[in-house]
C-alpha positions as CSV (number, residue, x, y, z in Angstrom):
1,M,74.3,56.8,174.1
2,E,71.0,55.0,174.6
3,A,70.6,52.2,177.1
4,S,69.1,50.1,174.2
5,A,72.6,49.5,172.8
6,R,73.5,45.8,172.9
7,Y,76.6,44.8,174.8
8,R,77.7,41.2,174.2
9,P,81.5,41.0,174.3
10,P,83.1,37.8,175.3
11,V,84.0,37.3,179.0
12,T,87.7,37.8,179.1
13,R,88.6,36.4,182.5
14,S,87.8,33.5,184.7
15,R,87.9,35.7,187.8
16,Y,87.0,39.3,188.3
17,D,87.4,41.5,191.3
18,V,83.7,42.3,191.2
19,V,80.8,40.8,189.3
20,V,77.7,43.0,189.2
21,V,74.4,41.2,189.0
22,G,72.0,43.4,187.0
23,G,72.7,46.2,184.6
24,G,70.2,48.7,186.0
25,H,71.2,52.2,187.0
26,N,72.5,51.1,190.3
27,G,74.5,48.3,188.9
28,L,76.0,50.5,186.2
29,V,77.0,53.2,188.7
30,A,78.7,50.6,190.9
31,A,80.5,49.2,187.9
32,A,81.6,52.6,186.7
33,Y,83.0,53.6,190.1
34,L,84.8,50.3,190.7
35,A,86.3,50.2,187.2
36,R,87.4,53.8,187.6
37,A,89.3,52.7,190.7
38,G,91.1,50.0,188.8
39,R,89.0,47.0,189.7
40,S,88.2,44.3,187.1
41,V,84.4,44.4,186.7
42,L,81.9,42.2,184.9
43,V,78.2,43.2,184.6
44,L,75.7,40.5,183.8
45,E,72.3,41.7,182.6
46,R,69.4,39.4,181.9
47,L,67.7,41.6,179.3
48,P,68.9,42.3,175.8
49,Q,69.8,45.9,176.9
50,V,71.1,47.6,180.0
51,G,69.1,50.1,182.0
52,G,66.5,48.0,183.8
53,A,63.5,50.2,184.4
54,A,65.5,53.3,183.2
55,V,65.1,52.7,179.5
56,S,63.5,54.5,176.6
57,R,62.3,53.1,173.3
58,Q,59.9,53.3,170.4
59,V,56.9,51.7,171.9
60,F,54.4,52.0,169.0
61,D,55.2,50.6,165.6
62,G,55.4,53.3,162.9
63,V,55.4,56.2,165.5
64,D,58.8,57.7,165.8
65,V,58.6,58.6,169.5
66,R,61.0,57.4,172.2
67,L,59.1,56.8,175.4
68,S,60.5,56.3,178.9
69,A,58.8,53.0,179.2
70,Y,59.0,52.6,183.0
71,S,60.9,55.2,185.1
72,Y,60.3,58.7,183.7
73,L,61.7,61.6,185.8
74,V,64.9,62.3,187.7
75,S,65.5,64.0,191.0
76,L,67.6,61.9,193.3
77,L,70.6,61.4,191.0
78,P,73.2,63.4,192.9
79,D,75.2,66.0,190.9
80,R,78.2,64.4,192.6
81,I,77.7,61.1,190.7
82,V,77.1,63.0,187.4
83,D,80.4,64.9,188.0
84,D,82.5,62.0,189.3
85,L,81.6,59.8,186.4
86,A,81.5,62.6,183.8
87,L,78.1,61.5,182.7
88,D,76.7,63.0,179.6
89,V,73.3,63.6,181.1
90,R,71.1,66.6,180.6
91,L,68.0,67.2,182.7
92,A,65.4,69.7,181.6
93,D,63.3,71.6,184.1
94,R,59.6,71.6,183.6
95,A,57.9,74.9,183.0
96,V,55.2,74.2,185.6
97,A,55.4,72.3,188.8
98,S,51.8,71.0,188.8
99,Y,48.3,71.7,187.7
100,T,45.4,70.0,189.5
101,A,42.1,69.6,187.6
102,V,39.2,70.2,190.0
103,Q,35.4,70.2,189.8
104,R,34.1,72.4,192.6
105,D,30.7,73.9,193.2
106,G,29.5,72.7,189.8
107,R,32.3,74.3,187.8
108,S,35.5,73.1,186.2
109,T,38.6,74.8,187.6
110,G,42.1,74.0,188.7
111,L,45.1,74.8,190.8
112,L,48.3,76.0,189.2
113,V,51.6,75.7,191.0
114,E,54.5,77.4,189.1
115,R,58.0,76.0,189.2
116,D,59.1,79.2,190.9
117,E,55.9,80.2,192.7
118,G,54.8,83.7,192.0
119,P,51.6,85.8,191.7
120,A,49.9,83.4,189.3
121,T,50.3,80.6,191.9
122,A,49.0,82.9,194.7
123,T,46.0,83.9,192.6
124,S,45.2,80.3,191.7
125,F,45.2,79.3,195.4
126,R,43.0,82.2,196.2
127,Q,40.5,81.4,193.5
128,L,40.2,77.8,194.5
129,T,40.1,78.1,198.3
130,G,38.6,81.6,198.7
131,S,41.5,83.1,200.7
132,D,45.3,83.5,201.0
133,A,45.5,81.3,204.0
134,E,46.1,78.0,202.1
135,F,48.9,79.4,200.0
136,E,50.5,80.8,203.1
137,G,50.3,77.3,204.7
138,W,51.7,75.8,201.5
139,Q,54.6,78.2,201.4
140,R,55.4,77.5,205.1
141,F,55.2,73.8,204.7
142,Y,57.4,73.6,201.6
143,G,59.8,76.2,203.0
144,R,60.4,73.8,205.9
145,L,60.7,70.9,203.5
146,A,63.2,72.8,201.4
147,A,65.5,73.4,204.4
148,L,65.2,69.8,205.4
149,A,66.1,68.7,201.8
150,E,69.1,71.0,201.8
151,D,70.4,69.5,205.0
152,L,69.7,65.9,204.2
153,A,70.9,65.7,200.6
154,P,74.6,65.9,201.3
155,T,74.4,63.0,203.8
156,L,73.1,60.7,201.1
157,T,76.6,60.3,199.7
158,E,78.3,60.0,203.1
159,P,78.6,57.0,205.4
160,L,75.5,56.5,207.5
161,L,75.0,58.9,210.5
162,S,73.5,57.9,213.8
163,P,70.1,59.5,214.5
164,G,71.7,61.9,216.9
165,E,74.4,63.0,214.5
166,L,71.9,63.5,211.7
167,T,69.5,65.4,213.9
168,G,72.4,67.7,214.9
169,R,72.9,68.7,211.3
170,L,69.3,69.7,210.7
171,R,67.8,73.2,211.0
172,D,64.4,71.8,211.5
173,P,64.7,68.6,213.6
174,E,61.0,68.9,214.6
175,L,59.9,68.3,211.0
176,W,62.3,65.3,210.7
177,H,60.8,63.9,213.9
178,D,57.3,64.4,212.7
179,L,57.8,62.7,209.4
180,R,59.3,59.7,211.1
181,E,57.0,59.4,214.0
182,R,53.6,60.8,213.0
183,P,51.1,59.8,210.2
184,L,51.9,61.8,207.1
185,A,48.3,63.0,206.9
186,D,48.7,64.6,210.3
187,V,51.9,66.4,209.3
188,V,50.3,67.7,206.1
189,G,47.2,68.6,208.0
190,D,49.3,70.8,210.4
191,H,50.0,73.1,207.4
192,L,47.2,72.6,204.9
193,A,43.4,72.5,205.3
194,D,41.9,72.2,201.8
195,D,41.1,68.7,200.7
196,V,42.5,69.1,197.2
197,V,45.7,70.9,198.4
198,Q,46.3,68.3,201.1
199,G,46.0,65.6,198.5
200,I,48.6,67.2,196.2
201,A,51.1,67.0,199.0
202,L,50.1,63.5,200.1
203,T,50.7,62.0,196.7
204,D,54.4,62.2,197.1
205,G,54.1,59.6,199.8
206,L,52.2,57.2,197.6
207,I,54.3,56.8,194.4
208,G,54.6,53.1,193.9
209,T,53.8,52.7,197.6
210,F,50.6,51.2,199.0
211,A,50.3,53.0,202.3
212,D,47.7,54.4,204.7
213,V,48.6,58.1,205.1
214,H,46.8,58.0,208.5
215,A,49.1,55.2,209.8
216,A,52.2,56.0,212.0
217,D,54.2,53.2,210.4
218,G,56.4,55.6,208.4
219,L,55.8,53.9,205.1
220,A,54.2,57.0,203.4
221,G,56.6,59.3,205.2
222,R,59.6,57.6,203.8
223,C,58.3,57.7,200.3
224,F,57.4,61.3,200.8
225,L,60.8,62.3,202.0
226,Y,62.6,60.7,199.1
227,H,60.4,62.6,196.7
228,L,61.3,65.9,198.3
229,V,65.0,65.6,199.0
230,G,66.7,65.2,195.6
231,N,69.9,67.3,195.2
232,G,68.6,69.5,198.0
233,T,65.8,70.9,195.9
234,G,63.4,68.0,195.4
235,R,62.9,69.2,191.8
236,W,61.9,66.5,189.4
237,R,63.3,67.0,185.9
238,V,62.9,65.4,182.5
239,P,66.0,63.5,181.1
240,V,66.7,64.9,177.7
241,G,66.6,62.0,175.2
242,G,64.5,59.9,177.6
243,M,65.5,57.6,180.5
244,G,67.6,55.5,178.1
245,A,70.0,58.4,177.8
246,V,70.7,58.3,181.5
247,S,71.4,54.6,181.6
248,G,73.3,54.8,178.4
249,A,75.6,57.4,179.9
250,M,76.2,55.3,182.9
251,A,77.0,52.2,180.8
252,A,79.4,54.3,178.7
253,A,81.2,55.5,181.8
254,A,81.6,52.0,183.1
255,R,82.9,50.7,179.7
256,R,85.2,53.7,179.3
257,D,87.1,52.6,182.4
258,G,87.2,48.9,181.5
259,A,84.1,47.3,182.9
260,E,82.8,44.5,180.7
261,I,79.0,44.4,180.2
262,V,77.2,41.2,178.9
263,T,73.5,41.2,178.1
264,R,71.2,38.2,177.8
265,A,73.1,36.8,180.8
266,T,70.7,35.4,183.4
267,V,72.4,34.8,186.8
268,T,71.0,31.5,188.2
269,A,73.0,31.1,191.5
270,L,75.6,32.7,193.7
271,E,77.9,30.2,195.5
272,T,79.8,31.9,198.3
273,T,83.1,30.8,199.7
274,T,85.6,32.4,202.2
275,S,87.6,33.8,199.3
276,G,84.9,34.9,196.9
277,V,81.8,34.0,195.0
278,T,81.1,31.8,192.1
279,V,78.5,33.3,189.8
280,H,76.5,30.8,187.7
281,W,74.7,32.1,184.7
282,T,73.2,31.2,181.3
283,D,74.1,33.1,178.2
284,G,71.9,34.2,175.4
285,D,72.3,30.9,173.6
286,G,71.2,28.9,176.6
287,G,74.7,27.8,177.5
288,T,75.6,27.3,181.2
289,R,78.5,29.5,182.4
290,A,80.3,30.3,185.6
291,V,82.7,33.0,186.7
292,D,84.5,33.7,189.9
293,A,84.6,37.0,191.7
294,G,86.2,38.4,194.8
295,H,82.9,40.2,195.5
296,V,79.4,40.5,194.0
297,V,77.3,43.6,193.8
298,C,73.7,42.7,193.5
299,G,71.5,45.2,191.7
300,A,68.5,42.8,191.9
301,A,65.8,42.9,194.6
302,P,66.6,41.4,198.0
303,T,64.1,38.6,197.4
304,V,66.0,37.7,194.2
305,L,69.3,37.8,196.0
306,A,67.9,35.4,198.6
307,E,66.7,33.0,195.9
308,L,70.2,33.1,194.2
309,T,71.9,32.3,197.4
310,G,69.5,29.6,198.4
311,S,68.2,31.6,201.4
312,E,64.7,32.2,202.6
313,P,63.3,35.1,200.5
314,G,60.9,36.4,203.1
315,T,57.9,38.5,202.3
316,R,57.6,39.2,198.6
317,P,57.2,42.9,197.8
318,S,54.1,44.1,196.1
319,G,54.0,47.1,193.7
320,S,51.1,49.5,193.6
321,Q,50.9,51.5,190.4
322,L,49.2,51.7,187.1
323,K,51.5,53.0,184.3
324,I,50.1,54.0,181.0
325,N,52.2,55.2,178.1
326,M,50.5,57.2,175.3
327,V,51.3,59.2,172.2
328,L,48.9,62.0,171.3
329,A,48.1,63.4,167.9
330,R,47.3,66.6,169.8
331,L,47.0,67.8,173.4
332,P,43.4,67.8,174.6
333,R,41.7,71.0,175.7
334,L,40.6,71.3,179.3
335,R,37.1,72.3,180.5
336,S,38.6,74.7,183.0
337,G,40.0,76.8,180.1
338,A,43.6,76.3,181.3
339,D,46.3,76.3,178.6
340,P,47.0,72.6,177.8
341,A,50.7,73.5,177.2
342,A,50.8,74.7,180.9
343,A,48.5,72.2,182.5
344,F,50.3,69.2,181.0
345,A,53.8,70.6,181.3
346,G,54.3,69.6,184.9
347,T,52.4,67.0,187.0
348,L,48.7,67.1,186.2
349,H,46.8,65.7,189.3
350,V,43.5,64.1,188.8
351,D,41.2,62.8,191.6
352,E,44.0,63.0,194.1
353,A,42.2,65.0,196.9
354,A,42.8,63.7,200.4
355,G,39.4,62.2,200.6
356,Q,39.7,60.5,197.3
357,I,43.0,59.1,198.3
358,D,41.5,57.7,201.5
359,A,38.6,56.1,199.7
360,A,40.8,54.5,197.1
361,Y,43.1,53.1,199.8
362,T,40.1,51.7,201.8
363,Q,38.7,50.0,198.7
364,A,42.0,48.6,197.5
365,A,42.9,47.3,201.0
366,A,39.5,45.4,200.9
367,G,40.5,43.8,197.7
368,R,38.6,46.0,195.3
369,L,39.8,48.1,192.4
370,P,39.1,51.7,193.5
371,D,35.9,53.2,192.0
372,V,37.9,56.4,191.6
373,I,41.7,55.8,191.0
374,P,43.9,58.7,192.0
375,F,46.4,59.4,189.3
376,E,48.7,62.0,187.7
377,V,49.7,62.7,184.1
378,Y,52.9,64.0,182.6
379,C,53.7,65.3,179.1
380,H,57.5,65.0,178.7
381,S,57.7,66.1,175.1
382,L,56.7,69.6,176.2
383,S,60.0,69.8,178.1
384,D,62.0,67.6,175.8
385,P,60.8,67.6,172.2
386,S,64.0,65.7,171.1
387,I,62.1,62.4,171.9
388,L,59.8,63.1,169.0
389,G,60.7,62.3,165.4
390,P,60.7,65.1,162.9
391,V,57.3,64.2,161.4
392,E,55.7,63.8,164.9
393,R,57.2,67.1,166.1
394,A,56.0,69.0,163.0
395,T,52.5,67.6,163.3
396,G,52.0,68.4,167.0
397,H,52.3,65.0,168.5
398,H,53.1,64.7,172.2
399,T,53.8,62.0,174.7
400,L,51.5,61.4,177.7
401,T,52.4,59.3,180.8
402,L,49.8,58.3,183.4
403,F,50.7,57.0,186.8
404,G,47.9,55.6,189.0
405,L,48.0,55.1,192.8
406,H,46.5,52.5,195.1
407,T,46.4,49.7,192.5
408,P,48.4,47.0,194.3
409,A,49.5,43.9,192.5
410,E,47.0,41.6,194.4
411,L,44.1,43.3,192.7
412,F,45.3,42.0,189.3
413,R,46.1,38.4,190.1
414,A,42.7,36.8,189.6
415,D,42.1,38.4,186.2
416,P,45.3,40.3,185.0
417,V,44.0,41.4,181.6
418,G,40.5,42.1,182.5
419,T,41.4,44.1,185.7
420,R,44.0,46.1,183.8
421,R,41.5,46.9,181.0
422,E,38.9,48.1,183.6
423,A,41.5,50.2,185.4
424,V,42.4,51.9,182.1
425,R,38.7,52.4,181.4
426,R,38.2,54.1,184.7
427,V,41.2,56.5,184.6
428,V,40.4,57.5,181.0
429,A,36.8,58.3,182.0
430,Q,38.1,60.2,185.0
431,L,40.4,62.3,182.8
432,D,37.7,62.9,180.3
433,A,35.6,64.5,183.0
434,H,38.1,67.4,182.9
435,L,38.5,67.5,179.1
436,E,36.6,69.3,176.4
437,E,37.2,66.3,174.1
438,P,37.6,62.6,174.8
439,L,41.2,61.5,175.4
440,L,40.8,58.6,173.0
441,D,40.0,61.0,170.2
442,C,43.3,62.7,170.8
443,L,45.5,59.6,170.6
444,A,47.8,58.9,167.7
445,S,47.5,55.6,165.8
446,D,50.2,53.1,165.2
447,A,51.1,51.4,161.9
448,A,48.2,49.0,162.3
449,G,45.7,51.7,163.1
450,E,45.5,50.9,166.8
451,P,45.5,53.7,169.4
452,C,48.9,54.5,170.9
453,L,48.1,53.4,174.5
454,Q,50.1,50.8,176.4
455,A,49.2,50.0,180.0
456,A,51.1,48.1,182.7
457,S,50.0,46.8,186.1
458,P,52.5,45.7,188.7
459,L,52.2,42.2,187.3
460,D,53.3,43.4,183.9
461,V,56.3,45.2,185.4
462,E,57.2,42.0,187.1
463,E,56.9,40.0,184.0
464,S,59.0,42.4,181.9
465,L,61.7,43.4,184.4
466,A,61.7,40.5,186.9
467,M,61.0,43.0,189.7
468,P,59.3,40.9,192.4
469,G,55.7,42.0,192.7
470,G,56.3,44.8,190.2
471,H,57.5,47.0,193.1
472,I,59.3,49.9,191.5
473,F,61.6,50.3,194.6
474,H,62.3,46.5,194.9
475,G,60.7,46.8,198.4
476,D,59.9,49.3,201.0
477,L,62.1,52.3,201.3
478,A,64.2,53.0,204.5
479,W,64.9,56.2,206.4
480,P,68.3,57.5,205.3
481,V,69.9,57.1,208.7
482,A,71.6,54.3,210.6
483,A,68.9,52.0,212.2
484,T,71.4,50.4,214.6
485,T,74.7,51.3,216.2
486,D,76.4,48.7,213.9
487,E,75.2,50.6,210.8
488,V,76.8,53.9,211.9
489,G,79.7,54.7,209.6
490,T,78.8,52.1,207.1
491,W,77.3,52.5,203.6
492,G,74.1,50.5,204.4
493,V,74.7,47.8,201.7
494,A,75.5,44.8,203.8
495,T,73.8,41.5,203.2
496,G,73.9,38.2,205.0
497,H,77.0,37.3,202.9
498,P,80.3,39.2,203.5
499,R,81.3,38.8,199.9
500,I,78.0,40.1,198.5
501,V,76.8,43.7,198.8
502,A,73.4,45.1,197.8
503,A,72.9,47.9,195.3
504,S,69.2,47.8,194.6
505,S,66.7,50.4,195.9
506,G,65.0,48.2,198.4
507,G,68.2,46.4,199.3
508,T,70.1,49.4,200.5
509,V,69.4,52.0,203.2
510,R,69.4,54.9,200.8
511,G,68.0,53.5,197.6
512,G,64.9,54.7,195.7
513,A,64.1,56.1,192.3
514,V,66.7,56.6,189.5
515,S,69.4,57.9,191.8
516,G,72.4,55.6,191.5
517,L,72.7,56.0,195.3
518,G,72.6,52.2,195.9
519,G,75.3,51.6,193.3
520,Y,77.4,54.5,194.7
521,A,77.1,53.1,198.2
522,A,78.0,49.6,197.1
523,A,81.1,50.8,195.3
524,R,82.2,52.9,198.2
525,H,81.8,50.0,200.6
526,L,84.0,47.7,198.4
527,L,86.6,50.5,197.9
528,D,86.8,50.9,201.7
529,V,87.5,47.2,202.1
530,R,91.1,46.5,202.9
């Protein structure tokens, strides 16, 4: 079931055990677990469909292709949640982990990293760097990270451990310490020397996160960790049918066990009492409504929760990404001679060498759109052709998703449309430098004859999804461990209101990406309440 399905049943009660604010993936997971445990649950979603950022839809008129409009890959969704809720979710492995387009010594070349690294990967490293040393460093680094991921992943669905308890469960506590205490660039530099290879590793610390990889503030390190720990493998997979299939399965699980889901329901205020919460909202017809709840699970960002409760919202988060959705009439050929079906099958890195990342951060921090924007590209239809209509599949159409780094929301505020247009121009020109034919010549056209290209800055994400600042994590991520003695043994979802618990990525200790972990933790917290 797609998340685009509309749910507008009448509200059947005046009071529920739990009202869930927001029908994104975390809200739906919380609703499903709570309904499964026999709680009466009402989900209120502002948009016409559930799913939040985890949705898929036909973006271009007359082109039968379902694009994952915002979120696009899955790694952190635990198998435990999929199994517990009997989610009808299929995730496809990508044939290639990554390909990095490189211009070095006056020639176009690249670096191939296979999903399961073998001789082709070793040869590619040797041809790019001139020896086997860099691949050996790569294998050592990612071998250490794999062990850390295996040790950390099971703890994400347990109550929070103290730092000492967590360290005691790790085979490589030194790496855990280094990621938390040292600049990410230094940790990467301990293992890798080549500028391009370092950059490939560093990008995992910068997805949607505006951070200085040379700072010891842990911001890049936290983002990096979450991108490597999913299900103990860190493998990022393509949801078959698009992201909407994931949210749709979660919504179906919640409804199957009795949760009620109402869309076009905008929550306007949360009024707390000693016995519960009164939830004020407006319906799709503009009518003012109210419903009582024993508890509220808030899937919205912490700043939104603060506004709903009349509290001081604090510092507003700021997203840092450029997202471009495209449909191609054909895959473009690369100047390096690499097979497009391999180069685009995984993550195609462009201008993400360590030096380029540093330069882009420096310029963006100074208030300038980077001259060279680091970005990566994905072709999901190579892994999941089901998102293509029959005609599009037969004629060789493909999807293309571009995700740019170091493009914070502040850069777009003075001239949102003009700055977005210039950012698109720059990344298209940068990609063209590695292609045998211009990208725009490869784009499909919609019913009006316009190119199938849709771009979104953080401000566009904020406008569409009401995510403050367009921050894809709703705020900075946290280390997945208790920060205080009071947090030990809890689920990391407490707010300043005993009757309200957080479920959003930035509102929980272990949120981030399409994982359902925030919703899982919120539900476990409430089910533990006596």
